[in-house]
MIDOSE-1310 file (N, C-alpha, C; in nm, 2 decimals, decimal comma, always signed):
residues 305
malm	-6,77/+10,39/-16,28/-6,71/+10,39/-16,15/-6,82/+10,42/-16,04; -6,92/+10,51/-16,08/-7,02/+10,54/-15,98/-7,11/+10,42/-15,95; -7,14/+10,35/-16,05/-7,23/+10,23/-16,03/-7,15/+10,12/-15,96; -7,02/+10,11/-15,98/-6,94/+10,00/-15,91/-6,92/+10,04/-15,77
slsp	-6,94/+10,16/-15,73/-6,92/+10,21/-15,59/-7,05/+10,18/-15,50; -7,16/+10,13/-15,56/-7,28/+10,11/-15,49/-7,26/+9,98/-15,40; -7,33/+9,98/-15,29/-7,33/+9,86/-15,20/-7,46/+9,79/-15,22; -7,47/+9,66/-15,18/-7,60/+9,58/-15,20/-7,71/+9,65/-15,12
edsf	-7,68/+9,72/-15,01/-7,79/+9,77/-14,93/-7,84/+9,91/-14,99; -7,78/+9,96/-15,10/-7,81/+10,09/-15,15/-7,93/+10,07/-15,25; -8,00/+10,18/-15,28/-8,10/+10,19/-15,39/-8,05/+10,30/-15,48; -8,08/+10,29/-15,61/-8,02/+10,39/-15,70/-8,11/+10,41/-15,82
avig	-8,09/+10,52/-15,89/-8,15/+10,55/-16,02/-8,04/+10,62/-16,10; -8,06/+10,61/-16,23/-7,97/+10,68/-16,33/-8,05/+10,76/-16,42; -8,00/+10,89/-16,44/-8,07/+10,98/-16,53/-7,96/+11,04/-16,63; -7,99/+11,03/-16,76/-7,91/+11,10/-16,86/-7,98/+11,22/-16,90
fgsa	-7,91/+11,33/-16,91/-7,97/+11,46/-16,94/-7,89/+11,54/-17,04; -7,96/+11,63/-17,11/-7,90/+11,73/-17,20/-8,01/+11,83/-17,22; -8,06/+11,85/-17,35/-8,18/+11,94/-17,37/-8,30/+11,87/-17,31; -8,30/+11,74/-17,30/-8,41/+11,67/-17,23/-8,34/+11,57/-17,14
yccf	-8,42/+11,47/-17,09/-8,36/+11,37/-17,00/-8,43/+11,23/-17,02; -8,36/+11,13/-16,99/-8,42/+10,99/-16,99/-8,37/+10,92/-16,87; -8,46/+10,83/-16,82/-8,43/+10,76/-16,70/-8,41/+10,61/-16,72; -8,33/+10,55/-16,64/-8,31/+10,41/-16,64/-8,43/+10,33/-16,59
hdvl	-8,49/+10,39/-16,48/-8,62/+10,33/-16,43/-8,69/+10,45/-16,36; -8,82/+10,42/-16,34/-8,91/+10,53/-16,28/-8,90/+10,53/-16,13; -8,85/+10,43/-16,06/-8,84/+10,43/-15,92/-8,70/+10,38/-15,88; -8,66/+10,40/-15,76/-8,53/+10,36/-15,71/-8,53/+10,20/-15,71
lpas	-8,42/+10,15/-15,75/-8,40/+10,00/-15,76/-8,29/+9,96/-15,66; -8,30/+9,84/-15,61/-8,19/+9,79/-15,52/-8,07/+9,77/-15,61; -7,95/+9,79/-15,55/-7,82/+9,78/-15,62/-7,78/+9,64/-15,63; -7,86/+9,55/-15,69/-7,82/+9,42/-15,72/-7,73/+9,41/-15,84
rkni	-7,66/+9,30/-15,85/-7,57/+9,28/-15,97/-7,65/+9,29/-16,10; -7,77/+9,23/-16,10/-7,85/+9,24/-16,23/-7,88/+9,39/-16,26; -7,93/+9,46/-16,16/-7,97/+9,60/-16,19/-7,85/+9,69/-16,23; -7,74/+9,66/-16,17/-7,62/+9,74/-16,20/-7,57/+9,71/-16,34
nlah	-7,58/+9,58/-16,38/-7,54/+9,55/-16,52/-7,63/+9,61/-16,62; -7,76/+9,61/-16,59/-7,86/+9,67/-16,68/-7,83/+9,82/-16,69; -7,80/+9,89/-16,57/-7,77/+10,03/-16,57/-7,65/+10,06/-16,65; -7,55/+9,97/-16,65/-7,43/+9,99/-16,73/-7,47/+10,00/-16,88
efvk	-7,55/+9,91/-16,92/-7,59/+9,90/-17,06/-7,67/+10,03/-17,10; -7,75/+10,08/-17,00/-7,83/+10,20/-17,02/-7,74/+10,32/-17,05; -7,63/+10,33/-16,96/-7,54/+10,44/-16,97/-7,46/+10,43/-17,10; -7,42/+10,31/-17,14/-7,34/+10,28/-17,26/-7,41/+10,33/-17,38
nlpd	-7,54/+10,31/-17,39/-7,62/+10,34/-17,51/-7,69/+10,48/-17,50; -7,65/+10,56/-17,41/-7,71/+10,70/-17,40/-7,67/+10,77/-17,53; -7,77/+10,84/-17,60/-7,74/+10,91/-17,72/-7,69/+11,05/-17,68; -7,65/+11,13/-17,78/-7,62/+11,27/-17,76/-7,75/+11,34/-17,74
mggt	-7,76/+11,41/-17,62/-7,89/+11,47/-17,59/-7,89/+11,62/-17,60; -7,79/+11,67/-17,67/-7,79/+11,82/-17,69/-7,73/+11,90/-17,57; -7,79/+12,01/-17,54/-7,73/+12,10/-17,44/-7,74/+12,06/-17,30; -7,73/+12,15/-17,21/-7,73/+12,12/-17,07/-7,84/+12,19/-17,00
emni	-7,96/+12,12/-16,98/-8,07/+12,16/-16,91/-8,07/+12,09/-16,77; -8,01/+12,15/-16,67/-7,99/+12,07/-16,55/-8,11/+12,07/-16,46; -8,19/+12,17/-16,46/-8,30/+12,18/-16,37/-8,40/+12,06/-16,38; -8,44/+12,03/-16,51/-8,54/+11,93/-16,53/-8,49/+11,79/-16,48
alek	-8,36/+11,77/-16,50/-8,30/+11,64/-16,46/-8,30/+11,64/-16,30; -8,26/+11,75/-16,24/-8,26/+11,75/-16,09/-8,39/+11,74/-16,03; -8,49/+11,80/-16,09/-8,63/+11,79/-16,04/-8,67/+11,64/-16,05; -8,64/+11,57/-16,16/-8,67/+11,43/-16,17/-8,60/+11,35/-16,06
algy	-8,47/+11,38/-16,04/-8,39/+11,31/-15,94/-8,45/+11,33/-15,80; -8,48/+11,45/-15,76/-8,54/+11,47/-15,63/-8,67/+11,40/-15,61; -8,74/+11,38/-15,73/-8,87/+11,32/-15,72/-8,86/+11,17/-15,68; -8,74/+11,11/-15,69/-8,73/+10,97/-15,65/-8,74/+10,95/-15,50
stnk	-8,74/+11,06/-15,42/-8,76/+11,05/-15,27/-8,91/+11,02/-15,24; -9,00/+11,03/-15,34/-9,14/+11,00/-15,31/-9,17/+10,86/-15,37; -9,22/+10,77/-15,29/-9,25/+10,63/-15,34/-9,38/+10,63/-15,42; -9,41/+10,51/-15,47/-9,53/+10,49/-15,55/-9,66/+10,53/-15,48
dggv	-9,66/+10,51/-15,35/-9,79/+10,54/-15,28/-9,80/+10,69/-15,24; -9,70/+10,77/-15,28/-9,71/+10,91/-15,25/-9,65/+10,95/-15,12; -9,60/+10,86/-15,04/-9,53/+10,89/-14,92/-9,39/+10,94/-14,94; -9,35/+11,03/-14,86/-9,21/+11,09/-14,87/-9,11/+11,00/-14,80
alpi	-9,01/+10,96/-14,87/-8,91/+10,87/-14,81/-8,80/+10,96/-14,74; -8,70/+10,89/-14,69/-8,59/+10,96/-14,63/-8,52/+11,05/-14,73; -8,45/+11,15/-14,69/-8,37/+11,24/-14,78/-8,27/+11,15/-14,87; -8,25/+11,19/-14,99/-8,16/+11,12/-15,08/-8,04/+11,20/-15,11
dvll	-7,93/+11,13/-15,15/-7,81/+11,19/-15,20/-7,81/+11,18/-15,36; -7,78/+11,29/-15,42/-7,77/+11,30/-15,57/-7,62/+11,32/-15,61; -7,57/+11,23/-15,70/-7,44/+11,25/-15,76/-7,46/+11,31/-15,89; -7,42/+11,43/-15,91/-7,44/+11,50/-16,04/-7,31/+11,52/-16,11
mtdg	-7,30/+11,47/-16,23/-7,18/+11,48/-16,31/-7,21/+11,56/-16,44; -7,14/+11,67/-16,46/-7,18/+11,75/-16,58/-7,05/+11,81/-16,63; -7,05/+11,84/-16,77/-6,93/+11,90/-16,83/-6,98/+12,03/-16,90; -7,10/+12,08/-16,88/-7,15/+12,19/-16,95/-7,19/+12,31/-16,86
eawg	-7,23/+12,42/-16,93/-7,27/+12,54/-16,86/-7,42/+12,52/-16,82; -7,46/+12,59/-16,71/-7,60/+12,59/-16,67/-7,62/+12,71/-16,58; -7,75/+12,76/-16,58/-7,78/+12,88/-16,51/-7,91/+12,86/-16,44; -7,94/+12,95/-16,34/-8,07/+12,95/-16,28/-8,10/+12,83/-16,19
iesi	-8,01/+12,79/-16,11/-8,03/+12,67/-16,03/-8,06/+12,70/-15,89; -8,07/+12,83/-15,85/-8,09/+12,86/-15,71/-8,22/+12,80/-15,66; -8,33/+12,81/-15,74/-8,46/+12,76/-15,68/-8,45/+12,61/-15,66; -8,40/+12,53/-15,75/-8,39/+12,39/-15,73/-8,30/+12,35/-15,61
anva	-8,19/+12,43/-15,59/-8,10/+12,41/-15,48/-8,17/+12,43/-15,35; -8,25/+12,54/-15,34/-8,33/+12,57/-15,22/-8,43/+12,46/-15,19; -8,50/+12,41/-15,30/-8,59/+12,30/-15,28/-8,52/+12,17/-15,22; -8,41/+12,14/-15,28/-8,33/+12,02/-15,22/-8,29/+12,05/-15,08
kgag	-8,24/+12,17/-15,05/-8,20/+12,20/-14,91/-8,32/+12,18/-14,81; -8,44/+12,24/-14,85/-8,55/+12,23/-14,76/-8,60/+12,09/-14,74; -8,58/+12,00/-14,83/-8,62/+11,86/-14,81/-8,51/+11,77/-14,75; -8,39/+11,83/-14,73/-8,28/+11,75/-14,67/-8,21/+11,67/-14,77
hrif	-8,23/+11,69/-14,90/-8,15/+11,62/-15,00/-8,01/+11,69/-15,02; -7,91/+11,61/-15,04/-7,78/+11,66/-15,07/-7,74/+11,63/-15,21; -7,67/+11,73/-15,27/-7,62/+11,71/-15,41/-7,47/+11,71/-15,41; -7,41/+11,61/-15,46/-7,26/+11,60/-15,47/-7,23/+11,61/-15,62
tvgi	-7,15/+11,71/-15,65/-7,13/+11,75/-15,79/-6,99/+11,71/-15,83; -6,98/+11,68/-15,96/-6,85/+11,66/-16,03/-6,85/+11,74/-16,15; -6,77/+11,85/-16,15/-6,76/+11,93/-16,27/-6,64/+11,88/-16,36; -6,67/+11,84/-16,48/-6,58/+11,78/-16,57/-6,53/+11,87/-16,68
gsav	-6,40/+11,88/-16,70/-6,35/+11,96/-16,81/-6,32/+12,10/-16,77; -6,28/+12,18/-16,87/-6,24/+12,32/-16,85/-6,36/+12,42/-16,87; -6,47/+12,37/-16,93/-6,58/+12,46/-16,96/-6,69/+12,46/-16,87; -6,68/+12,38/-16,76/-6,79/+12,37/-16,66/-6,81/+12,50/-16,59
aedv	-6,94/+12,53/-16,55/-6,97/+12,65/-16,47/-6,94/+12,61/-16,33; -6,82/+12,65/-16,28/-6,77/+12,62/-16,15/-6,86/+12,67/-16,04; -6,91/+12,80/-16,06/-6,99/+12,86/-15,95/-7,13/+12,78/-15,94; -7,18/+12,72/-16,05/-7,30/+12,65/-16,04/-7,29/+12,52/-15,96
vrtl	-7,19/+12,44/-16,00/-7,17/+12,31/-15,93/-7,13/+12,33/-15,78; -7,06/+12,44/-15,75/-7,02/+12,47/-15,61/-7,15/+12,51/-15,54; -7,23/+12,60/-15,60/-7,35/+12,65/-15,53/-7,44/+12,53/-15,50; -7,46/+12,44/-15,59/-7,55/+12,33/-15,57/-7,50/+12,24/-15,45
adtt	-7,37/+12,22/-15,45/-7,31/+12,14/-15,34/-7,32/+12,21/-15,20; -7,27/+12,34/-15,20/-7,27/+12,41/-15,08/-7,40/+12,44/-15,02; -7,50/+12,47/-15,10/-7,64/+12,50/-15,06/-7,70/+12,38/-14,99; -7,68/+12,27/-15,05/-7,75/+12,15/-15,00/-7,68/+12,06/-14,90
ggac	-7,55/+12,10/-14,87/-7,48/+12,03/-14,77/-7,40/+11,91/-14,83; -7,38/+11,92/-14,96/-7,30/+11,82/-15,03/-7,16/+11,86/-15,05; -7,09/+11,82/-15,15/-6,95/+11,86/-15,18/-6,93/+11,86/-15,33; -6,83/+11,93/-15,37/-6,80/+11,96/-15,51/-6,66/+11,91/-15,54
elvt	-6,64/+11,84/-15,65/-6,51/+11,80/-15,71/-6,50/+11,85/-15,85; -6,39/+11,91/-15,89/-6,36/+11,95/-16,02/-6,25/+11,86/-16,08; -6,28/+11,82/-16,21/-6,19/+11,72/-16,27/-6,15/+11,78/-16,41; -6,02/+11,79/-16,43/-5,97/+11,83/-16,56/-5,96/+11,71/-16,65
pden	-5,95/+11,74/-16,79/-5,95/+11,62/-16,88/-5,84/+11,52/-16,86; -5,73/+11,56/-16,79/-5,62/+11,47/-16,77/-5,62/+11,40/-16,64; -5,72/+11,43/-16,55/-5,73/+11,37/-16,42/-5,81/+11,24/-16,42; -5,79/+11,17/-16,31/-5,86/+11,04/-16,29/-5,99/+11,07/-16,22
maqr	-6,11/+11,06/-16,29/-6,24/+11,10/-16,23/-6,28/+10,99/-16,13; -6,23/+10,87/-16,15/-6,28/+10,76/-16,06/-6,24/+10,79/-15,91; -6,13/+10,85/-15,89/-6,09/+10,89/-15,75/-6,18/+10,99/-15,69; -6,22/+11,09/-15,77/-6,31/+11,19/-15,72/-6,45/+11,13/-15,69
ierh	-6,50/+11,04/-15,77/-6,63/+10,98/-15,74/-6,62/+10,90/-15,62; -6,51/+10,83/-15,60/-6,49/+10,75/-15,48/-6,49/+10,83/-15,35; -6,43/+10,95/-15,36/-6,44/+11,05/-15,25/-6,58/+11,08/-15,21; -6,66/+11,11/-15,31/-6,80/+11,15/-15,29/-6,88/+11,03/-15,22
flrm	-6,85/+10,91/-15,26/-6,92/+10,80/-15,20/-6,88/+10,78/-15,05; -6,75/+10,81/-15,02/-6,70/+10,80/-14,89/-6,77/+10,91/-14,80; -6,79/+11,03/-14,86/-6,86/+11,13/-14,79/-7,01/+11,10/-14,76; -7,07/+11,04/-14,86/-7,22/+11,01/-14,85/-7,24/+10,91/-14,74
rqsr	-7,14/+10,82/-14,72/-7,16/+10,71/-14,62/-7,13/+10,75/-14,48; -7,08/+10,87/-14,46/-7,04/+10,92/-14,33/-7,17/+10,97/-14,25; -7,16/+10,96/-14,12/-7,26/+11,03/-14,04/-7,26/+11,18/-14,06; -7,37/+11,24/-14,08/-7,38/+11,38/-14,11/-7,33/+11,47/-13,99
iakv	-7,24/+11,56/-14,02/-7,19/+11,65/-13,92/-7,28/+11,78/-13,92; -7,35/+11,80/-13,82/-7,44/+11,92/-13,82/-7,37/+12,05/-13,78; -7,26/+12,04/-13,70/-7,20/+12,16/-13,66/-7,06/+12,13/-13,60; -6,97/+12,23/-13,62/-6,83/+12,22/-13,56/-6,81/+12,33/-13,47
vley	-6,78/+12,31/-13,35/-6,75/+12,41/-13,25/-6,61/+12,40/-13,20; -6,54/+12,52/-13,21/-6,40/+12,53/-13,16/-6,40/+12,59/-13,03; -6,33/+12,53/-12,93/-6,32/+12,58/-12,79/-6,18/+12,63/-12,78; -6,16/+12,76/-12,76/-6,03/+12,82/-12,75/-5,98/+12,84/-12,61
gqsi	-6,07/+12,83/-12,51/-6,03/+12,85/-12,37/-6,03/+12,99/-12,33; -6,08/+13,08/-12,42/-6,09/+13,22/-12,39/-6,20/+13,28/-12,48; -6,23/+13,41/-12,45/-6,33/+13,47/-12,53/-6,27/+13,52/-12,67; -6,36/+13,53/-12,77/-6,32/+13,57/-12,90/-6,39/+13,69/-12,94
ewet	-6,32/+13,77/-13,03/-6,39/+13,89/-13,08/-6,48/+13,86/-13,20; -6,42/+13,77/-13,29/-6,50/+13,73/-13,41/-6,44/+13,60/-13,46; -6,52/+13,53/-13,53/-6,48/+13,40/-13,59/-6,54/+13,38/-13,73; -6,47/+13,32/-13,82/-6,53/+13,29/-13,95/-6,51/+13,14/-13,98
rplr	-6,60/+13,08/-14,06/-6,59/+12,94/-14,10/-6,65/+12,93/-14,23; -6,61/+12,83/-14,31/-6,66/+12,81/-14,45/-6,81/+12,78/-14,44; -6,88/+12,83/-14,54/-7,03/+12,81/-14,55/-7,06/+12,68/-14,63; -7,00/+12,57/-14,59/-7,02/+12,44/-14,66/-7,01/+12,33/-14,56
avfa	-7,06/+12,22/-14,60/-7,06/+12,10/-14,51/-6,92/+12,05/-14,48; -6,91/+11,98/-14,37/-6,78/+11,93/-14,32/-6,79/+11,78/-14,33; -6,68/+11,72/-14,38/-6,67/+11,57/-14,40/-6,54/+11,53/-14,34; -6,54/+11,41/-14,29/-6,41/+11,35/-14,24/-6,32/+11,33/-14,36
gdsm	-6,19/+11,37/-14,34/-6,09/+11,36/-14,45/-6,08/+11,49/-14,53; -6,17/+11,59/-14,52/-6,16/+11,71/-14,58/-6,10/+11,82/-14,49; -6,03/+11,92/-14,55/-5,98/+12,02/-14,46/-6,08/+12,13/-14,44; -6,07/+12,20/-14,33/-6,16/+12,31/-14,30/-6,08/+12,43/-14,24
tmfa	-6,09/+12,54/-14,30/-6,01/+12,66/-14,26/-6,10/+12,76/-14,18; -6,06/+12,79/-14,06/-6,14/+12,88/-13,98/-6,04/+12,99/-13,92; -6,09/+13,11/-13,90/-6,02/+13,22/-13,85/-6,09/+13,27/-13,73; -6,01/+13,32/-13,63/-6,07/+13,38/-13,51/-5,98/+13,48/-13,45
altg	-6,03/+13,59/-13,40/-5,96/+13,69/-13,33/-5,98/+13,68/-13,18; -5,88/+13,65/-13,11/-5,89/+13,62/-12,97/-5,85/+13,74/-12,88; -5,91/+13,75/-12,76/-5,88/+13,86/-12,67/-5,75/+13,85/-12,59; -5,71/+13,72/-12,57/-5,59/+13,70/-12,49/-5,47/+13,65/-12,56
eapt	-5,39/+13,57/-12,49/-5,27/+13,52/-12,56/-5,30/+13,41/-12,65; -5,22/+13,39/-12,75/-5,24/+13,28/-12,85/-5,24/+13,15/-12,78; -5,34/+13,06/-12,80/-5,34/+12,93/-12,73/-5,24/+12,84/-12,81; -5,20/+12,73/-12,74/-5,12/+12,63/-12,80/-5,20/+12,51/-12,86
svna	-5,33/+12,51/-12,82/-5,42/+12,40/-12,87/-5,56/+12,45/-12,86; -5,65/+12,39/-12,93/-5,79/+12,41/-12,93/-5,86/+12,28/-12,93; -5,99/+12,28/-12,88/-6,07/+12,16/-12,89/-6,17/+12,17/-13,00; -6,18/+12,08/-13,09/-6,28/+12,08/-13,20/-6,39/+11,98/-13,16
vlqf	-6,51/+12,03/-13,14/-6,62/+11,94/-13,11/-6,71/+11,92/-13,23; -6,72/+11,80/-13,27/-6,81/+11,76/-13,39/-6,94/+11,72/-13,34; -7,05/+11,79/-13,38/-7,18/+11,76/-13,34/-7,26/+11,70/-13,46; -7,29/+11,57/-13,44/-7,35/+11,50/-13,55/-7,51/+11,51/-13,55
angq	-7,56/+11,49/-13,67/-7,71/+11,51/-13,69/-7,79/+11,41/-13,60; -7,73/+11,30/-13,57/-7,80/+11,20/-13,48/-7,78/+11,22/-13,34; -7,73/+11,34/-13,30/-7,72/+11,38/-13,16/-7,59/+11,34/-13,09; -7,50/+11,27/-13,15/-7,37/+11,23/-13,09/-7,27/+11,34/-13,11
esty	-7,17/+11,34/-13,03/-7,06/+11,44/-13,03/-6,92/+11,37/-13,02; -6,82/+11,43/-13,08/-6,69/+11,38/-13,07/-6,60/+11,50/-13,06; -6,50/+11,49/-12,96/-6,41/+11,60/-12,93/-6,27/+11,56/-12,97; -6,20/+11,65/-13,04/-6,06/+11,63/-13,07/-5,97/+11,75/-13,03
siql	-5,86/+11,72/-12,98/-5,76/+11,82/-12,94/-5,67/+11,85/-13,06; -5,66/+11,98/-13,10/-5,58/+12,02/-13,21/-5,46/+12,10/-13,16; -5,34/+12,06/-13,19/-5,22/+12,14/-13,15/-5,20/+12,25/-13,26; -5,17/+12,37/-13,21/-5,15/+12,48/-13,30/-5,00/+12,51/-13,31
qnan	-4,96/+12,56/-13,42/-4,82/+12,59/-13,45/-4,81/+12,74/-13,47; -4,70/+12,80/-13,43/-4,67/+12,94/-13,44/-4,64/+12,97/-13,59; -4,69/+13,08/-13,64/-4,67/+13,12/-13,78/-4,63/+13,26/-13,79; -4,52/+13,30/-13,71/-4,48/+13,44/-13,71/-4,44/+13,49/-13,85
dlge	-4,38/+13,41/-13,93/-4,33/+13,45/-14,06/-4,45/+13,49/-14,15; -4,56/+13,43/-14,13/-4,68/+13,45/-14,21/-4,79/+13,53/-14,14; -4,75/+13,59/-14,03/-4,85/+13,66/-13,95/-4,93/+13,76/-14,02; -4,87/+13,86/-14,09/-4,94/+13,96/-14,16/-5,02/+13,91/-14,27
almr	-4,97/+13,82/-14,35/-5,04/+13,76/-14,46/-5,17/+13,68/-14,41; -5,15/+13,60/-14,30/-5,26/+13,53/-14,25/-5,37/+13,62/-14,19; -5,32/+13,73/-14,13/-5,42/+13,82/-14,07/-5,51/+13,88/-14,18; -5,45/+13,91/-14,30/-5,53/+13,97/-14,41/-5,62/+13,87/-14,47
vgah	-5,57/+13,75/-14,48/-5,66/+13,64/-14,53/-5,78/+13,62/-14,44; -5,75/+13,62/-14,31/-5,86/+13,61/-14,22/-5,96/+13,73/-14,22; -5,90/+13,85/-14,24/-5,98/+13,97/-14,25/-6,07/+13,96/-14,37; -6,02/+13,91/-14,48/-6,09/+13,90/-14,60/-6,21/+13,79/-14,59
arll	-6,18/+13,69/-14,51/-6,28/+13,59/-14,49/-6,40/+13,65/-14,41; -6,36/+13,73/-14,31/-6,47/+13,80/-14,23/-6,54/+13,90/-14,31; -6,47/+13,97/-14,40/-6,54/+14,07/-14,49/-6,65/+14,01/-14,56; -6,64/+13,89/-14,61/-6,75/+13,83/-14,69/-6,87/+13,80/-14,61
amel	-6,86/+13,79/-14,48/-6,97/+13,75/-14,39/-7,02/+13,88/-14,32; -6,97/+13,99/-14,34/-7,01/+14,11/-14,26/-7,13/+14,18/-14,33; -7,20/+14,26/-14,25/-7,31/+14,34/-14,30/-7,26/+14,44/-14,40; -7,34/+14,48/-14,50/-7,29/+14,56/-14,61/-7,24/+14,70/-14,56
dkrm	-7,31/+14,75/-14,46/-7,28/+14,89/-14,41/-7,15/+14,89/-14,33; -7,09/+14,78/-14,30/-6,97/+14,77/-14,22/-6,85/+14,72/-14,31; -6,87/+14,68/-14,43/-6,77/+14,63/-14,51/-6,66/+14,73/-14,55; -6,71/+14,85/-14,59/-6,61/+14,95/-14,64/-6,51/+14,98/-14,53
ewav	-6,55/+15,01/-14,41/-6,46/+15,05/-14,31/-6,36/+14,94/-14,28; -6,41/+14,81/-14,28/-6,32/+14,70/-14,25/-6,22/+14,68/-14,37; -6,27/+14,70/-14,49/-6,18/+14,68/-14,60/-6,07/+14,79/-14,61; -6,10/+14,91/-14,57/-6,00/+15,02/-14,57/-5,90/+14,99/-14,46
rhql	-5,95/+14,94/-14,34/-5,86/+14,92/-14,23/-5,75/+14,81/-14,26; -5,79/+14,71/-14,33/-5,70/+14,60/-14,36/-5,65/+14,60/-14,51; -5,68/+14,71/-14,58/-5,63/+14,73/-14,72/-5,68/+14,61/-14,81; -5,81/+14,59/-14,81/-5,87/+14,47/-14,89/-5,95/+14,53/-15,00
lsde	-5,95/+14,45/-15,11/-6,04/+14,49/-15,22/-6,18/+14,43/-15,20; -6,28/+14,51/-15,23/-6,41/+14,47/-15,22/-6,49/+14,51/-15,34; -6,62/+14,49/-15,34/-6,71/+14,53/-15,46/-6,72/+14,68/-15,47; -6,69/+14,75/-15,36/-6,70/+14,90/-15,36/-6,56/+14,97/-15,37
tdyi	-6,46/+14,89/-15,41/-6,32/+14,95/-15,42/-6,30/+15,01/-15,56; -6,25/+15,13/-15,56/-6,21/+15,20/-15,68/-6,05/+15,21/-15,67; -5,99/+15,17/-15,78/-5,84/+15,17/-15,77/-5,78/+15,19/-15,91; -5,66/+15,24/-15,91/-5,58/+15,25/-16,03/-5,45/+15,17/-16,01
isle	-5,41/+15,09/-16,11/-5,29/+15,01/-16,10/-5,18/+15,08/-16,19; -5,07/+15,11/-16,13/-4,96/+15,18/-16,20/-4,84/+15,09/-16,20; -4,79/+15,05/-16,32/-4,68/+14,96/-16,33/-4,56/+15,04/-16,36; -4,46/+15,03/-16,28/-4,33/+15,10/-16,30/-4,22/+15,00/-16,32
rges	-4,16/+15,01/-16,44/-4,06/+14,91/-16,47/-3,93/+14,95/-16,41; -3,86/+14,84/-16,37/-3,72/+14,86/-16,33/-3,63/+14,90/-16,44; -3,51/+14,96/-16,40/-3,42/+15,00/-16,51/-3,37/+14,89/-16,59; -3,36/+14,77/-16,54/-3,31/+14,66/-16,62/-3,42/+14,61/-16,72
dkad	-3,54/+14,64/-16,69/-3,65/+14,60/-16,78/-3,68/+14,70/-16,89; -3,62/+14,82/-16,88/-3,65/+14,92/-16,98/-3,57/+14,90/-17,11; -3,63/+14,94/-17,22/-3,56/+14,93/-17,35/-3,45/+15,04/-17,36; -3,34/+15,00/-17,41/-3,23/+15,10/-17,43/-3,22/+15,15/-17,57
atpa	-3,31/+15,11/-17,66/-3,31/+15,16/-17,80/-3,44/+15,14/-17,86; -3,47/+15,21/-17,98/-3,60/+15,20/-18,04/-3,61/+15,06/-18,11; -3,73/+15,01/-18,12/-3,75/+14,88/-18,18/-3,69/+14,88/-18,33; -3,63/+14,77/-18,36/-3,58/+14,75/-18,50/-3,69/+14,71/-18,59
lhvv	-3,70/+14,76/-18,71/-3,80/+14,73/-18,81/-3,75/+14,61/-18,90; -3,84/+14,52/-18,92/-3,80/+14,41/-19,01/-3,91/+14,40/-19,12; -3,87/+14,38/-19,24/-3,96/+14,36/-19,35/-3,99/+14,21/-19,36; -4,12/+14,18/-19,36/-4,16/+14,04/-19,37/-4,22/+14,02/-19,51
pqml	-4,15/+13,93/-19,58/-4,20/+13,91/-19,72/-4,34/+13,85/-19,72; -4,43/+13,89/-19,81/-4,56/+13,84/-19,82/-4,59/+13,80/-19,96; -4,69/+13,71/-19,97/-4,73/+13,66/-20,11/-4,88/+13,67/-20,11; -4,93/+13,73/-20,22/-5,07/+13,74/-20,24/-5,13/+13,60/-20,28
asgw	-5,26/+13,59/-20,25/-5,32/+13,47/-20,29/-5,32/+13,45/-20,45; -5,31/+13,33/-20,49/-5,30/+13,31/-20,64/-5,42/+13,37/-20,71; -5,40/+13,45/-20,81/-5,51/+13,51/-20,89/-5,56/+13,64/-20,83; -5,51/+13,68/-20,72/-5,57/+13,80/-20,65/-5,54/+13,93/-20,74
ggts	-5,63/+14,01/-20,77/-5,61/+14,13/-20,84/-5,55/+14,12/-20,98; -5,56/+14,00/-21,04/-5,51/+13,98/-21,17/-5,36/+13,98/-21,18; -5,29/+13,95/-21,06/-5,15/+13,95/-21,06/-5,08/+13,82/-21,11; -5,17/+13,72/-21,11/-5,11/+13,59/-21,15/-5,23/+13,50/-21,21
svcy	-5,20/+13,39/-21,25/-5,30/+13,30/-21,31/-5,33/+13,18/-21,21; -5,45/+13,13/-21,23/-5,49/+13,01/-21,15/-5,51/+12,89/-21,24; -5,46/+12,78/-21,20/-5,47/+12,66/-21,28/-5,58/+12,57/-21,21; -5,68/+12,53/-21,28/-5,78/+12,45/-21,23/-5,75/+12,30/-21,25
srtt	-5,78/+12,22/-21,16/-5,76/+12,07/-21,18/-5,89/+12,01/-21,15; -5,94/+11,93/-21,25/-6,07/+11,87/-21,23/-6,05/+11,72/-21,25; -6,11/+11,64/-21,15/-6,10/+11,50/-21,15/-6,24/+11,44/-21,15; -6,27/+11,35/-21,25/-6,40/+11,29/-21,26/-6,39/+11,15/-21,21
vikd	-6,48/+11,11/-21,12/-6,48/+10,98/-21,06/-6,61/+10,91/-21,11; -6,59/+10,80/-21,17/-6,71/+10,72/-21,22/-6,72/+10,60/-21,13; -6,83/+10,58/-21,07/-6,86/+10,46/-20,99/-6,96/+10,37/-21,05; -6,93/+10,24/-21,04/-7,03/+10,14/-21,08/-7,15/+10,15/-20,99
scds	-7,26/+10,13/-21,05/-7,39/+10,12/-20,97/-7,46/+10,00/-21,01; -7,53/+9,94/-20,92/-7,61/+9,82/-20,94/-7,74/+9,83/-20,86; -7,84/+9,77/-20,91/-7,97/+9,77/-20,85/-7,98/+9,64/-20,77; -8,04/+9,65/-20,65/-8,06/+9,53/-20,57/-8,21/+9,50/-20,57
i	-8,24/+9,37/-20,57/-8,38/+9,33/-20,57/-8,40/+9,26/-20,43
């Protein structure tokens, strides 16, 4: 699906990795029909390469941004699909971020290290998709390619029409079609609408008016969710006072959970004892005999010349 999502104007490379890695080609190739067909055969014939050593494969992928003459090309987008555990990716994520490369990750299965694939995506300005064994992975890959082809959004500014005490926003990239949750504490009356200003990396801007709905029934719950979002972004010496004020759990919280059962959930009698019949393994402790069965198979053999 990833190869079929390429456009003729794209250039691409394919890397298979495990304990080691192997490449379809040493340089980026144009996404012609011939090259895509050859890449399909390369992927189809990939052997079992052992464990998951992600760093060496990512270093090779980021190296494709340098052409044969040693000149640095434009930043590249990396589509990373993995179903295994991996550690120690902070350094390679920072290298990619510094060079402007984005990593779009697809975590496959139930054993993938979710924090790793999310960190790679969030640090580099990419995006993360998690796929269970029963889900259609093609749709997730298609979403990533739609994100890659969009103009990069450098910043999102919300205009409330009044001053704010504090504001929180997710520490990840923003893409058209994705949801973005932000919290703000305002000094005045609750506004009925806000303006969202999208500032693109190419210098352009787009402004959208967003109508707000009243959520009185969820007021307390939303307030605590917003307070928790701000807690994660606060300085360490201020977190404890904020957590106590809003009754939030943090890394410095000590607590005891006491479970009190209702009367209808309490037992009204002692448990009944049941004798479960058991049978010892045949021949154990000399309590019985064991019968052996031996079968001899004779095969014809012939010599070939």
